[in-house]
PDB file of N, CA, C and O in Angstrom:
ATOM      1  N   MET A   1      18.470 -75.349  52.582  1.00  0.00           N
ATOM      2  CA  MET A   1      19.382 -74.454  51.957  1.00  0.00           C
ATOM      3  C   MET A   1      18.795 -73.038  51.993  1.00  0.00           C
ATOM      4  O   MET A   1      17.646 -72.816  51.611  1.00  0.00           O
ATOM      5  N   ASN A   2      19.589 -72.116  52.450  1.00  0.00           N
ATOM      6  CA  ASN A   2      19.154 -70.718  52.515  1.00  0.00           C
ATOM      7  C   ASN A   2      19.349 -70.038  51.178  1.00  0.00           C
ATOM      8  O   ASN A   2      20.419 -70.107  50.573  1.00  0.00           O
ATOM      9  N   GLN A   3      18.313 -69.392  50.738  1.00  0.00           N
ATOM     10  CA  GLN A   3      18.432 -68.618  49.503  1.00  0.00           C
ATOM     11  C   GLN A   3      18.550 -67.146  49.862  1.00  0.00           C
ATOM     12  O   GLN A   3      17.771 -66.598  50.642  1.00  0.00           O
ATOM     13  N   ILE A   4      19.527 -66.551  49.277  1.00  0.00           N
ATOM     14  CA  ILE A   4      19.730 -65.118  49.504  1.00  0.00           C
ATOM     15  C   ILE A   4      18.982 -64.375  48.408  1.00  0.00           C
ATOM     16  O   ILE A   4      19.202 -64.589  47.216  1.00  0.00           O
ATOM     17  N   ASN A   5      18.103 -63.507  48.845  1.00  0.00           N
ATOM     18  CA  ASN A   5      17.359 -62.703  47.870  1.00  0.00           C
ATOM     19  C   ASN A   5      18.273 -61.626  47.323  1.00  0.00           C
ATOM     20  O   ASN A   5      18.659 -60.688  48.021  1.00  0.00           O
ATOM     21  N   GLU A   6      18.603 -61.788  46.068  1.00  0.00           N
ATOM     22  CA  GLU A   6      19.443 -60.785  45.426  1.00  0.00           C
ATOM     23  C   GLU A   6      18.554 -59.707  44.833  1.00  0.00           C
ATOM     24  O   GLU A   6      17.712 -59.956  43.970  1.00  0.00           O
ATOM     25  N   THR A   7      18.772 -58.517  45.323  1.00  0.00           N
ATOM     26  CA  THR A   7      18.010 -57.395  44.811  1.00  0.00           C
ATOM     27  C   THR A   7      18.762 -56.812  43.633  1.00  0.00           C
ATOM     28  O   THR A   7      19.890 -56.338  43.771  1.00  0.00           O
ATOM     29  N   LYS A   8      18.133 -56.852  42.487  1.00  0.00           N
ATOM     30  CA  LYS A   8      18.773 -56.290  41.306  1.00  0.00           C
ATOM     31  C   LYS A   8      18.479 -54.804  41.241  1.00  0.00           C
ATOM     32  O   LYS A   8      17.327 -54.374  41.293  1.00  0.00           O
ATOM     33  N   LYS A   9      19.542 -54.037  41.129  1.00  0.00           N
ATOM     34  CA  LYS A   9      19.395 -52.597  41.013  1.00  0.00           C
ATOM     35  C   LYS A   9      19.058 -52.266  39.563  1.00  0.00           C
ATOM     36  O   LYS A   9      19.623 -52.851  38.639  1.00  0.00           O
ATOM     37  N   PRO A  10      18.147 -51.340  39.370  1.00  0.00           N
ATOM     38  CA  PRO A  10      17.848 -50.958  37.990  1.00  0.00           C
ATOM     39  C   PRO A  10      19.049 -50.256  37.369  1.00  0.00           C
ATOM     40  O   PRO A  10      19.640 -49.358  37.968  1.00  0.00           O
ATOM     41  N   LYS A  11      19.394 -50.679  36.170  1.00  0.00           N
ATOM     42  CA  LYS A  11      20.547 -50.086  35.498  1.00  0.00           C
ATOM     43  C   LYS A  11      20.160 -48.725  34.922  1.00  0.00           C
ATOM     44  O   LYS A  11      19.082 -48.544  34.355  1.00  0.00           O
ATOM     45  N   ILE A  12      21.065 -47.793  35.085  1.00  0.00           N
ATOM     46  CA  ILE A  12      20.845 -46.461  34.527  1.00  0.00           C
ATOM     47  C   ILE A  12      21.387 -46.473  33.105  1.00  0.00           C
ATOM     48  O   ILE A  12      22.567 -46.745  32.885  1.00  0.00           O
ATOM     49  N   THR A  13      20.536 -46.184  32.156  1.00  0.00           N
ATOM     50  CA  THR A  13      20.945 -46.207  30.758  1.00  0.00           C
ATOM     51  C   THR A  13      21.776 -44.988  30.409  1.00  0.00           C
ATOM     52  O   THR A  13      21.828 -44.009  31.154  1.00  0.00           O
ATOM     53  N   LEU A  14      22.417 -45.073  29.270  1.00  0.00           N
ATOM     54  CA  LEU A  14      23.231 -43.958  28.792  1.00  0.00           C
ATOM     55  C   LEU A  14      22.376 -42.722  28.546  1.00  0.00           C
ATOM     56  O   LEU A  14      22.801 -41.602  28.831  1.00  0.00           O
ATOM     57  N   GLU A  15      21.179 -42.925  28.020  1.00  0.00           N
ATOM     58  CA  GLU A  15      20.271 -41.794  27.777  1.00  0.00           C
ATOM     59  C   GLU A  15      19.869 -41.118  29.085  1.00  0.00           C
ATOM     60  O   GLU A  15      19.760 -39.893  29.139  1.00  0.00           O
ATOM     61  N   THR A  16      19.650 -41.900  30.134  1.00  0.00           N
ATOM     62  CA  THR A  16      19.307 -41.337  31.441  1.00  0.00           C
ATOM     63  C   THR A  16      20.467 -40.520  31.993  1.00  0.00           C
ATOM     64  O   THR A  16      20.261 -39.439  32.545  1.00  0.00           O
ATOM     65  N   LYS A  17      21.681 -41.032  31.847  1.00  0.00           N
ATOM     66  CA  LYS A  17      22.859 -40.305  32.310  1.00  0.00           C
ATOM     67  C   LYS A  17      23.003 -38.980  31.563  1.00  0.00           C
ATOM     68  O   LYS A  17      23.353 -37.958  32.152  1.00  0.00           O
ATOM     69  N   ARG A  18      22.729 -39.013  30.256  1.00  0.00           N
ATOM     70  CA  ARG A  18      22.813 -37.784  29.469  1.00  0.00           C
ATOM     71  C   ARG A  18      21.762 -36.772  29.909  1.00  0.00           C
ATOM     72  O   ARG A  18      22.039 -35.574  29.969  1.00  0.00           O
ATOM     73  N   GLU A  19      20.570 -37.243  30.213  1.00  0.00           N
ATOM     74  CA  GLU A  19      19.509 -36.345  30.691  1.00  0.00           C
ATOM     75  C   GLU A  19      19.875 -35.744  32.049  1.00  0.00           C
ATOM     76  O   GLU A  19      19.638 -34.560  32.289  1.00  0.00           O
ATOM     77  N   ILE A  20      20.447 -36.549  32.927  1.00  0.00           N
ATOM     78  CA  ILE A  20      20.873 -36.046  34.235  1.00  0.00           C
ATOM     79  C   ILE A  20      21.920 -34.959  34.054  1.00  0.00           C
ATOM     80  O   ILE A  20      21.869 -33.926  34.721  1.00  0.00           O
ATOM     81  N   ALA A  21      22.871 -35.190  33.152  1.00  0.00           N
ATOM     82  CA  ALA A  21      23.915 -34.200  32.897  1.00  0.00           C
ATOM     83  C   ALA A  21      23.327 -32.913  32.331  1.00  0.00           C
ATOM     84  O   ALA A  21      23.746 -31.821  32.716  1.00  0.00           O
ATOM     85  N   LYS A  22      22.366 -33.028  31.426  1.00  0.00           N
ATOM     86  CA  LYS A  22      21.740 -31.837  30.833  1.00  0.00           C
ATOM     87  C   LYS A  22      20.951 -31.040  31.866  1.00  0.00           C
ATOM     88  O   LYS A  22      20.997 -29.810  31.877  1.00  0.00           O
ATOM     89  N   ILE A  23      20.235 -31.738  32.726  1.00  0.00           N
ATOM     90  CA  ILE A  23      19.479 -31.055  33.781  1.00  0.00           C
ATOM     91  C   ILE A  23      20.435 -30.367  34.744  1.00  0.00           C
ATOM     92  O   ILE A  23      20.184 -29.242  35.178  1.00  0.00           O
ATOM     93  N   GLY A  24      21.525 -31.038  35.076  1.00  0.00           N
ATOM     94  CA  GLY A  24      22.526 -30.446  35.958  1.00  0.00           C
ATOM     95  C   GLY A  24      23.160 -29.207  35.346  1.00  0.00           C
ATOM     96  O   GLY A  24      23.355 -28.197  36.023  1.00  0.00           O
ATOM     97  N   MET A  25      23.478 -29.292  34.057  1.00  0.00           N
ATOM     98  CA  MET A  25      24.066 -28.125  33.382  1.00  0.00           C
ATOM     99  C   MET A  25      23.087 -26.959  33.341  1.00  0.00           C
ATOM    100  O   MET A  25      23.468 -25.814  33.581  1.00  0.00           O
ATOM    101  N   SER A  26      21.834 -27.252  33.040  1.00  0.00           N
ATOM    102  CA  SER A  26      20.830 -26.191  32.956  1.00  0.00           C
ATOM    103  C   SER A  26      20.611 -25.513  34.303  1.00  0.00           C
ATOM    104  O   SER A  26      20.556 -24.286  34.385  1.00  0.00           O
ATOM    105  N   SER A  27      20.487 -26.305  35.345  1.00  0.00           N
ATOM    106  CA  SER A  27      20.208 -25.724  36.666  1.00  0.00           C
ATOM    107  C   SER A  27      21.400 -24.950  37.208  1.00  0.00           C
ATOM    108  O   SER A  27      21.225 -23.890  37.808  1.00  0.00           O
ATOM    109  N   THR A  28      22.612 -25.464  37.006  1.00  0.00           N
ATOM    110  CA  THR A  28      23.771 -24.721  37.504  1.00  0.00           C
ATOM    111  C   THR A  28      24.027 -23.467  36.671  1.00  0.00           C
ATOM    112  O   THR A  28      24.505 -22.465  37.204  1.00  0.00           O
ATOM    113  N   LEU A  29      23.718 -23.503  35.370  1.00  0.00           N
ATOM    114  CA  LEU A  29      23.848 -22.301  34.546  1.00  0.00           C
ATOM    115  C   LEU A  29      22.872 -21.230  35.016  1.00  0.00           C
ATOM    116  O   LEU A  29      23.235 -20.059  35.126  1.00  0.00           O
ATOM    117  N   LEU A  30      21.643 -21.629  35.291  1.00  0.00           N
ATOM    118  CA  LEU A  30      20.639 -20.687  35.793  1.00  0.00           C
ATOM    119  C   LEU A  30      21.074 -20.095  37.136  1.00  0.00           C
ATOM    120  O   LEU A  30      20.943 -18.892  37.362  1.00  0.00           O
ATOM    121  N   LEU A  31      21.581 -20.934  38.007  1.00  0.00           N
ATOM    122  CA  LEU A  31      22.024 -20.468  39.322  1.00  0.00           C
ATOM    123  C   LEU A  31      23.226 -19.536  39.193  1.00  0.00           C
ATOM    124  O   LEU A  31      23.306 -18.527  39.894  1.00  0.00           O
ATOM    125  N   THR A  32      24.148 -19.862  38.312  1.00  0.00           N
ATOM    126  CA  THR A  32      25.325 -19.013  38.105  1.00  0.00           C
ATOM    127  C   THR A  32      24.920 -17.649  37.543  1.00  0.00           C
ATOM    128  O   THR A  32      25.410 -16.612  37.989  1.00  0.00           O
ATOM    129  N   ALA A  33      24.028 -17.665  36.570  1.00  0.00           N
ATOM    130  CA  ALA A  33      23.587 -16.400  35.967  1.00  0.00           C
ATOM    131  C   ALA A  33      22.790 -15.546  36.949  1.00  0.00           C
ATOM    132  O   ALA A  33      22.925 -14.323  36.969  1.00  0.00           O
ATOM    133  N   THR A  34      21.967 -16.189  37.757  1.00  0.00           N
ATOM    134  CA  THR A  34      21.154 -15.452  38.733  1.00  0.00           C
ATOM    135  C   THR A  34      22.013 -14.828  39.814  1.00  0.00           C
ATOM    136  O   THR A  34      21.824 -13.664  40.167  1.00  0.00           O
ATOM    137  N   THR A  35      22.957 -15.593  40.340  1.00  0.00           N
ATOM    138  CA  THR A  35      23.793 -15.061  41.421  1.00  0.00           C
ATOM    139  C   THR A  35      24.788 -14.026  40.916  1.00  0.00           C
ATOM    140  O   THR A  35      25.347 -13.271  41.712  1.00  0.00           O
ATOM    141  N   ALA A  36      25.020 -13.975  39.601  1.00  0.00           N
ATOM    142  CA  ALA A  36      25.922 -12.960  39.050  1.00  0.00           C
ATOM    143  C   ALA A  36      25.355 -11.557  39.254  1.00  0.00           C
ATOM    144  O   ALA A  36      26.103 -10.579  39.263  1.00  0.00           O
ATOM    145  N   LEU A  37      24.040 -11.456  39.416  1.00  0.00           N
ATOM    146  CA  LEU A  37      23.408 -10.157  39.616  1.00  0.00           C
ATOM    147  C   LEU A  37      23.586  -9.624  41.042  1.00  0.00           C
ATOM    148  O   LEU A  37      23.352  -8.443  41.299  1.00  0.00           O
ATOM    149  N   PHE A  38      23.997 -10.490  41.959  1.00  0.00           N
ATOM    150  CA  PHE A  38      24.095 -10.111  43.368  1.00  0.00           C
ATOM    151  C   PHE A  38      25.495 -10.346  43.923  1.00  0.00           C
ATOM    152  O   PHE A  38      25.643 -10.841  45.040  1.00  0.00           O
ATOM    153  N   MET A  39      26.513  -9.997  43.159  1.00  0.00           N
ATOM    154  CA  MET A  39      27.885 -10.309  43.546  1.00  0.00           C
ATOM    155  C   MET A  39      28.381  -9.509  44.757  1.00  0.00           C
ATOM    156  O   MET A  39      29.414  -9.852  45.331  1.00  0.00           O
ATOM    157  N   LYS A  40      27.674  -8.464  45.149  1.00  0.00           N
ATOM    158  CA  LYS A  40      28.096  -7.708  46.331  1.00  0.00           C
ATOM    159  C   LYS A  40      27.745  -8.444  47.619  1.00  0.00           C
ATOM    160  O   LYS A  40      28.332  -8.185  48.669  1.00  0.00           O
ATOM    161  N   ASN A  41      26.797  -9.351  47.533  1.00  0.00           N
ATOM    162  CA  ASN A  41      26.401 -10.161  48.677  1.00  0.00           C
ATOM    163  C   ASN A  41      27.396 -11.316  48.822  1.00  0.00           C
ATOM    164  O   ASN A  41      27.686 -12.021  47.856  1.00  0.00           O
ATOM    165  N   LYS A  42      27.912 -11.500  50.039  1.00  0.00           N
ATOM    166  CA  LYS A  42      28.936 -12.520  50.281  1.00  0.00           C
ATOM    167  C   LYS A  42      28.404 -13.934  50.041  1.00  0.00           C
ATOM    168  O   LYS A  42      29.113 -14.773  49.485  1.00  0.00           O
ATOM    169  N   THR A  43      27.179 -14.203  50.450  1.00  0.00           N
ATOM    170  CA  THR A  43      26.583 -15.527  50.260  1.00  0.00           C
ATOM    171  C   THR A  43      26.348 -15.810  48.782  1.00  0.00           C
ATOM    172  O   THR A  43      26.633 -16.907  48.303  1.00  0.00           O
ATOM    173  N   ALA A  44      25.832 -14.824  48.064  1.00  0.00           N
ATOM    174  CA  ALA A  44      25.584 -14.990  46.632  1.00  0.00           C
ATOM    175  C   ALA A  44      26.892 -15.216  45.880  1.00  0.00           C
ATOM    176  O   ALA A  44      26.938 -15.985  44.920  1.00  0.00           O
ATOM    177  N   LYS A  45      27.934 -14.554  46.312  1.00  0.00           N
ATOM    178  CA  LYS A  45      29.236 -14.720  45.669  1.00  0.00           C
ATOM    179  C   LYS A  45      29.754 -16.143  45.865  1.00  0.00           C
ATOM    180  O   LYS A  45      30.310 -16.737  44.942  1.00  0.00           O
ATOM    181  N   SER A  46      29.573 -16.678  47.051  1.00  0.00           N
ATOM    182  CA  SER A  46      30.000 -18.054  47.324  1.00  0.00           C
ATOM    183  C   SER A  46      29.194 -19.053  46.506  1.00  0.00           C
ATOM    184  O   SER A  46      29.749 -19.997  45.944  1.00  0.00           O
ATOM    185  N   ILE A  47      27.888 -18.840  46.442  1.00  0.00           N
ATOM    186  CA  ILE A  47      27.026 -19.723  45.655  1.00  0.00           C
ATOM    187  C   ILE A  47      27.399 -19.627  44.180  1.00  0.00           C
ATOM    188  O   ILE A  47      27.388 -20.637  43.475  1.00  0.00           O
ATOM    189  N   HIS A  48      27.724 -18.442  43.709  1.00  0.00           N
ATOM    190  CA  HIS A  48      28.114 -18.224  42.320  1.00  0.00           C
ATOM    191  C   HIS A  48      29.365 -19.039  41.967  1.00  0.00           C
ATOM    192  O   HIS A  48      29.423 -19.677  40.916  1.00  0.00           O
ATOM    193  N   ILE A  49      30.339 -19.010  42.838  1.00  0.00           N
ATOM    194  CA  ILE A  49      31.589 -19.728  42.586  1.00  0.00           C
ATOM    195  C   ILE A  49      31.353 -21.238  42.595  1.00  0.00           C
ATOM    196  O   ILE A  49      31.831 -21.950  41.712  1.00  0.00           O
ATOM    197  N   VAL A  50      30.619 -21.720  43.587  1.00  0.00           N
ATOM    198  CA  VAL A  50      30.351 -23.161  43.689  1.00  0.00           C
ATOM    199  C   VAL A  50      29.521 -23.646  42.503  1.00  0.00           C
ATOM    200  O   VAL A  50      29.803 -24.707  41.946  1.00  0.00           O
ATOM    201  N   SER A  51      28.513 -22.889  42.116  1.00  0.00           N
ATOM    202  CA  SER A  51      27.682 -23.308  40.986  1.00  0.00           C
ATOM    203  C   SER A  51      28.458 -23.237  39.673  1.00  0.00           C
ATOM    204  O   SER A  51      28.198 -24.028  38.766  1.00  0.00           O
ATOM    205  N   GLY A  52      29.391 -22.320  39.555  1.00  0.00           N
ATOM    206  CA  GLY A  52      30.238 -22.262  38.360  1.00  0.00           C
ATOM    207  C   GLY A  52      31.136 -23.483  38.246  1.00  0.00           C
ATOM    208  O   GLY A  52      31.315 -24.038  37.162  1.00  0.00           O
ATOM    209  N   VAL A  53      31.692 -23.891  39.367  1.00  0.00           N
ATOM    210  CA  VAL A  53      32.524 -25.102  39.380  1.00  0.00           C
ATOM    211  C   VAL A  53      31.667 -26.330  39.060  1.00  0.00           C
ATOM    212  O   VAL A  53      32.095 -27.214  38.318  1.00  0.00           O
ATOM    213  N   ALA A  54      30.462 -26.379  39.620  1.00  0.00           N
ATOM    214  CA  ALA A  54      29.552 -27.498  39.338  1.00  0.00           C
ATOM    215  C   ALA A  54      29.164 -27.513  37.863  1.00  0.00           C
ATOM    216  O   ALA A  54      29.026 -28.584  37.273  1.00  0.00           O
ATOM    217  N   LEU A  55      28.988 -26.348  37.266  1.00  0.00           N
ATOM    218  CA  LEU A  55      28.663 -26.258  35.845  1.00  0.00           C
ATOM    219  C   LEU A  55      29.777 -26.862  34.991  1.00  0.00           C
ATOM    220  O   LEU A  55      29.513 -27.616  34.054  1.00  0.00           O
ATOM    221  N   VAL A  56      31.003 -26.528  35.318  1.00  0.00           N
ATOM    222  CA  VAL A  56      32.142 -27.097  34.589  1.00  0.00           C
ATOM    223  C   VAL A  56      32.176 -28.615  34.769  1.00  0.00           C
ATOM    224  O   VAL A  56      32.448 -29.347  33.817  1.00  0.00           O
ATOM    225  N   GLY A  57      31.905 -29.084  35.974  1.00  0.00           N
ATOM    226  CA  GLY A  57      31.879 -30.522  36.234  1.00  0.00           C
ATOM    227  C   GLY A  57      30.800 -31.227  35.434  1.00  0.00           C
ATOM    228  O   GLY A  57      31.054 -32.282  34.851  1.00  0.00           O
ATOM    229  N   PHE A  58      29.607 -30.667  35.394  1.00  0.00           N
ATOM    230  CA  PHE A  58      28.529 -31.271  34.611  1.00  0.00           C
ATOM    231  C   PHE A  58      28.857 -31.256  33.116  1.00  0.00           C
ATOM    232  O   PHE A  58      28.521 -32.199  32.399  1.00  0.00           O
ATOM    233  N   CYS A  59      29.510 -30.194  32.645  1.00  0.00           N
ATOM    234  CA  CYS A  59      29.888 -30.136  31.228  1.00  0.00           C
ATOM    235  C   CYS A  59      30.901 -31.228  30.887  1.00  0.00           C
ATOM    236  O   CYS A  59      30.789 -31.877  29.847  1.00  0.00           O
ATOM    237  N   LEU A  60      31.870 -31.428  31.743  1.00  0.00           N
ATOM    238  CA  LEU A  60      32.855 -32.485  31.506  1.00  0.00           C
ATOM    239  C   LEU A  60      32.210 -33.867  31.571  1.00  0.00           C
ATOM    240  O   LEU A  60      32.527 -34.745  30.769  1.00  0.00           O
ATOM    241  N   TYR A  61      31.309 -34.051  32.524  1.00  0.00           N
ATOM    242  CA  TYR A  61      30.597 -35.324  32.640  1.00  0.00           C
ATOM    243  C   TYR A  61      29.752 -35.575  31.390  1.00  0.00           C
ATOM    244  O   TYR A  61      29.732 -36.687  30.862  1.00  0.00           O
ATOM    245  N   HIS A  62      29.061 -34.548  30.926  1.00  0.00           N
ATOM    246  CA  HIS A  62      28.225 -34.666  29.735  1.00  0.00           C
ATOM    247  C   HIS A  62      29.072 -35.004  28.502  1.00  0.00           C
ATOM    248  O   HIS A  62      28.686 -35.845  27.689  1.00  0.00           O
ATOM    249  N   ALA A  63      30.205 -34.356  28.374  1.00  0.00           N
ATOM    250  CA  ALA A  63      31.084 -34.614  27.229  1.00  0.00           C
ATOM    251  C   ALA A  63      31.646 -36.031  27.267  1.00  0.00           C
ATOM    252  O   ALA A  63      31.895 -36.627  26.219  1.00  0.00           O
ATOM    253  N   SER A  64      31.846 -36.568  28.454  1.00  0.00           N
ATOM    254  CA  SER A  64      32.394 -37.923  28.572  1.00  0.00           C
ATOM    255  C   SER A  64      31.374 -38.994  28.206  1.00  0.00           C
ATOM    256  O   SER A  64      31.747 -40.154  28.032  1.00  0.00           O
ATOM    257  N   LEU A  65      30.114 -38.645  28.086  1.00  0.00           N
ATOM    258  CA  LEU A  65      29.072 -39.619  27.777  1.00  0.00           C
ATOM    259  C   LEU A  65      28.901 -39.859  26.283  1.00  0.00           C
ATOM    260  O   LEU A  65      28.091 -40.695  25.880  1.00  0.00           O
ATOM    261  N   TYR A  66      29.644 -39.145  25.467  1.00  0.00           N
ATOM    262  CA  TYR A  66      29.539 -39.315  24.028  1.00  0.00           C
ATOM    263  C   TYR A  66      30.800 -40.008  23.513  1.00  0.00           C
ATOM    264  O   TYR A  66      31.897 -39.746  24.007  1.00  0.00           O
ATOM    265  N   PRO A  67      30.649 -40.887  22.526  1.00  0.00           N
ATOM    266  CA  PRO A  67      31.815 -41.640  22.021  1.00  0.00           C
ATOM    267  C   PRO A  67      32.808 -40.731  21.318  1.00  0.00           C
ATOM    268  O   PRO A  67      32.445 -39.730  20.700  1.00  0.00           O
ATOM    269  N   LYS A  68      34.068 -41.111  21.434  1.00  0.00           N
ATOM    270  CA  LYS A  68      35.137 -40.358  20.785  1.00  0.00           C
ATOM    271  C   LYS A  68      35.228 -40.815  19.336  1.00  0.00           C
ATOM    272  O   LYS A  68      35.316 -42.014  19.070  1.00  0.00           O
ATOM    273  N   VAL A  69      35.206 -39.877  18.403  1.00  0.00           N
ATOM    274  CA  VAL A  69      35.276 -40.203  16.986  1.00  0.00           C
ATOM    275  C   VAL A  69      36.703 -39.993  16.527  1.00  0.00           C
ATOM    276  O   VAL A  69      37.299 -38.950  16.793  1.00  0.00           O
ATOM    277  N   LYS A  70      37.262 -40.993  15.828  1.00  0.00           N
ATOM    278  CA  LYS A  70      38.632 -40.873  15.338  1.00  0.00           C
ATOM    279  C   LYS A  70      38.635 -40.608  13.859  1.00  0.00           C
ATOM    280  O   LYS A  70      39.702 -40.475  13.258  1.00  0.00           O
TER     281      LYS A  70
END
């Protein structure tokens, strides 16, 4: 009989997900604030817009990790 080796993936805990979201928010906020100083540069402007959108995404993801209180 052939046994299939099942590789168990390590589960990511809720606390780990929250830390990932916080790190993402911090880094995209820093990038957004830094590129705001160089808005005349076309590349910096593009990075600013993308990092701002990513910041909003990380904020929504972070907010979704907390239970809704009724």
